[in-house]
N, C-alpha and C positions, 0 to 999 in steps of 0.2 A: 709311879712320881719321878718327875729329873730334878734335881739341881739346879740352882745358878747362884751366883759367885755376884754382891753387890760390889762395886768398891765406890766412898764415897770422899770426894779429896775437898779439902778447906784450906782457903790458905786465904787466910789472915794477916795485917799489919803490927806485930808484938813487936818486945824492946829483946826478950830472951824468951826458952823455948819453954818454961812456964809460964808466962803470959797468955805464950799462945796455946796453948794446951787450954786454960781458962776459959779462952774467947770461947776455942770451942766449943765450948761443954756447954758455955753461956749459949751460946746459939742453939747447939739439941734440944738444951732443954726447953727452950722457945724466949727468954728473957730481953735477946737481941737479936733484930729484926735486917740490921743492916750492916755493911763495913765488911763481909766476908764474902769470899767467890768461894761459891762449892759446885763441885761437876761431882755427876755420880754417873758412872759406869756401870753397865747390865749383863754379863754375861752369860752362857752356858757352863757347868762344872766341868769339867772335857773326863770323858769315863774313860780308860789308863784298856781297862778288861775289852770295850769297843774294838775303840785300837788299833787292840794288838790281833782279838780273832777277825778284822779286817783287813791288816796288814798279812795276817798271816794265807786267809781266804786270798789274797792278789797276790800274793808271792806263788799259792800251790797253780792260780790260772797258767802264771807266768812260767813257771815252770812243766806245767801239762801244754803250754800250744810249744814250747822249744821243743820237749820229747815227741811230741807227735808230730811237729818241724822233722825233724830227721828221723824219725822212722819212714817217714814216707816211700812204699820201696816203688820200685817200679821194673815191670814183669817183660821177660825177653824169651825169647826160643833157642835156646839149645841144644845142638843134634837131638831135635823130638824133644828134651827133656825141660819143663818149665822153672825157671829159676828165677830169683828173684833176689836182685838186689840185696845186700845185707845181711844176706843166709845164709849159710857155708854151708848147704844142701843143696842138688835137683832134688829136687821129686820128679820121677819118672810119670808119663802122662797116662791116665788112668785109665781101664780096659775100658769105661764104658764113655769117653769122652774122642775115642778116635770113631775117624769115619766108617770101618769095618766090621765094627763089633756090630754095628742094626740093633734088634731090636733081640736080639739071642745071649746077650747078658742078663739084663733087663729083665726076660721069659726065667733063663734059669735060678733069676733072683728068687722071685714070686713063688717058683714050684718049691724050693725047698722054705721060702717062708709060710707057706703053705702047710707042710708036710712039717712043720713045726706047732703050728694050730695046729693041726689033725693030734697028733701027737701028745698035746696040753689038754686038749679038751679027753680024748680016750681016756688021761690019768682019774 
């Protein structure tokens, strides 16, 4: 359930503070019906926990956007090795990506996996 705060402002014509308080009390009891200007405002009570959580989420998204923008890497080939800007190492071209490797590597890999599977079944 949400909480609301209602503020009622009563403006009276009085000689001093005590008289103004007495007039406002009489008006609120219902014994006076005129001579008083009343202004009433109602607002939801702010939930500081919700504000803090929403602020933290917003900060997280902004920070992740900044970090992801800064970590976007451009790739380029340097001497046949795949290098990514922002990383201090170059990875050599993998055997499967070379055009001269053909299907030999894949066949060799499948043979090894088949042998492992057969050995496992034999146990």
